[in-house]
N, C-alpha and C positions, 0 to 999 in steps of 0.2 A: 624524162628520166632524171632523177636526182643524182648529183655527183657528190661523192664523199670528199670532203676537204682534206688535202694532204698537209699534215702538220710537221712533216720532216724538216722543212727549211726553218720554220719558226723555232722548233726545238733545238736545231743545230745552232741557230743564232743565239738563242737564250743561253745554251750551255757554253757557247763560245765567249759570250759576254760575262759569264759567271766568274767572279773573282776567285780563282782557285790556284793554288801553288802545287803543281804536279810533283815537284821535287819533295815537298813536304809529305804528300800522300805516299810516295814511294818510300820515304824514310820511315813513315809510320808502319807501312806494310813490312819493311825489313825488320823493324823493332818487334813487331808482333810475331813474325816468323821465328826470329831469334829466341823470343820468349817461349814459344811452343817447343822449339828444339831443346832448350835447356830444361824445361819442365819435363819433357819426355825422358831426357837423360837421367834426371833425378828418379823418376818413377821406374825406369828400366833397371837402374842400378839397385834400387831398393828391392825390386822384384827378384833380381838375381841373388841378392844376399839372403832374402827370406827363403828362397828355394833351396839354397845351399844349406841353411840352418835346418829346414824341414827334412831335407834328404839325409843329413847327418843324423838327425833325431830318429828317423825311420830306420836307418841302418843299425843304429845302436839298439833300438827296440827289437828288431829282428834277430840280432845277435844274442840278446838276452833271452829271447823266447827259445832260441835253439838250445841254450844252456839249460833252461827250465824244463824242456821236454825230453832231455836225455834220460835214459832208464836208470833208476836208482835201486839199490839193494834194500834199503830200509824205507818204509813208508814215511817216517819222520823227515827223511831227506827231501821228499816231495814238498812237504809243508815248509821246510827251510828254503827250498829253491823258489817257491812262490813268494815267501816273505822277502827274500833277497831281491827278486824281480821287482816287487812292489816298491821296495826301498830305493832301488836303483832308478826306477821309473820316476819316482817323486823327485829325486835329486836331478835327474835329467830334464824333467819338465821345468823345474825351477831355473836351471841354467839356460835352457833353450828359450824359455819365455822371456828371460832377462835379455838374451841376445836379440830376440825379435823386438823387444821394447827399445833397445838401443838403436836398431835400424830405423824404427819408426821415429824416434827422437831426432836422429840425424837427418832423416828425410824431411821432417817438419822444419828443422832449423835451416836446411838448404832451401826449401821452398819459401820460407819467410824472407830469407836474404834475397832470393830471386825476385820475389814480389816487390820488395822495397826498392831494389835497384831498377826494376822495370817501371815501377810507378814513377820514380824520379825521372827516368828517361822519357816516359810518355808525357809527363808534365812539362819537361823542357821542350819536347817536340811540339806539344800543343801551344805553348807560349810563343814559340817561334812561328808556328803556322798562323796563330791569331794576329801576331804583329804584321806578318806579311799580308794577310787578308785585310786587315784594317787599313794598311797603307794602300793596297790596290783599290779598296772600296772608296777611300778618300779621294784617290786620283780619279776614279770613275765618276764620283759625285761632282768633283770640280769640273770635269769635262762636260757633264750633263748640264751643270749650271751655266757654264760658258756657252754651250750650244743653245740653251733656252733663252738666254738674254740677247743673243744676236738677232733672232727674228723679231723679238719684241722691240729692240732698238730700231730696227728697220721699219717697223710698222708705226712707230710714234710720229715721225715727220709727216707721213701720209695722212695720219688722222688729224694732225694739228693744222694742216694746210686748209685755208678757207675754200669752201666749195664755190665753183663758178655759178653765177646767177644767170638765169635765163631771162630774157626780156619777155615780159608778159603783155597782155592786152592793155594793162593799166598804163604801161609806159607809152605804148603807141597812141593811146587816147590823148595824152598830153601833146603829142606832136600833131594830132589832128587827122591821122590816117585811120581808116576803118578796118584795115586788114591787120591781123595780129601776126607778129613774127617772133621768132625766138632765135637767139644766138647761143652758141655753145662755147 
């Protein structure tokens, strides 16, 4: 039966040896959460303002419609009421659309300021994290280099030592014995 290899320990070791600054990660998370909160506040503020403008516009329109639908004694008064309603609606539309445009402009300005300040903060955080990571990586590389040279240095004297020779049959022939012997 084949056994599945457990990669838990190798992955834990790999992630444990990964040069990462958890404080920098937490700082980046806090910056991102703060950005989301500020952006939401801008959006909710604009939504509230535009709702107020729209509600005011609706209430004015309903009030004017009530005036327009009142019973008149002369048929020309109905034409005048409709003309007055249309004129008031055009003026109201202009003022309310201008107010909505101001809200949009203010929201755009606040969002741009937020983006610029957050971009600067993120760039500063990224620079700090990169410097920390570079330092940790350099230290890890120095440790790895030191560890790699220690076994190589220990292996060099053993490789440089001359090998012991064994006495062969050729040596024993010189001495005149017929049996071959070897010494280690």
